[in-house]
N, C-alpha and C positions, 0 to 999 in steps of 0.2 A: 646534441644534447650535453649537458654538463657532466664531468667526470664524478663529481662528488655532490652528494646532498646533504644539507644541514639540516637537523630538525631541531626546532626550538619550541619547546611549550610554554604556555604562559598561562597562570591564574592568579589575576590581581597583582601584576608586577608592573603596573604602570610607573612607577618611581624608578624602576630601573631598566625598563625593556628598551628605551632609545639608545643608551650607552651601550647596551649588550649588541644590538642590531648594528650600530655604527661600529663596534669592534670587530665583528664578524665582517662586514662589508669592506673593511679597510685592511683585511689580510692581504699580504703580497701575493699569494694564490689566488687567482681571479676567476677560474673555470668551475664555478659552483653554483648551485640554487640553494637559496634559504628558504625552507617551508616553516612558516610560523603557524602554530595551532593554537588559536586563543581557545581557551578550555573553560568557556562560559564566565569570564571575567565579569565582574560587578562594578570594578573601577573603570576609569578610562583607558585601559591598556589597548583595546582595539583600536580606539580613536588616535592614539599615538602610533600605533603600527600602521594604520592607513595613510599616515602622512609620508611614508617611504614609498619614492617612485621608481626605485633602481628595478630593472627588469628581473633581475635574479630573485627577487623577493615574491613568494607567493604565499597567500593567507588563508588559512581554514578557520572558520569560526563555527564552534560546535557548543552544544550545551555541555555543562561542566559533567564530567563523568570520572575525574581522577586522572593522575600523570599516566598511568599506564594506559587508560583509554585514549588519551590526547596522543601519546606516541604511536599507538596502533593505527 
C-alpha cells in the first residue's frame, strides 16, 4: 500500500491535465498513488487521462457535482 495518496480533480482541463499528471509522476518520491477524479468533463480530459498506464494512477469518472463533490 502506498504511503501517500494524491487526489487530482478535473473538470474540462484537457489542455493542462497531461502536464499536471506528468509533473506528479516525475517527482523524486515514488511511493504514492494518484487518484484522478474526472468530474463530468465535457472536453476530452478523460481521453487524455486514460492514456496513462502507470500502475500508480487510478481514475474515477463521475457526473459533474462540483469540486467539493469530486474531492469527497
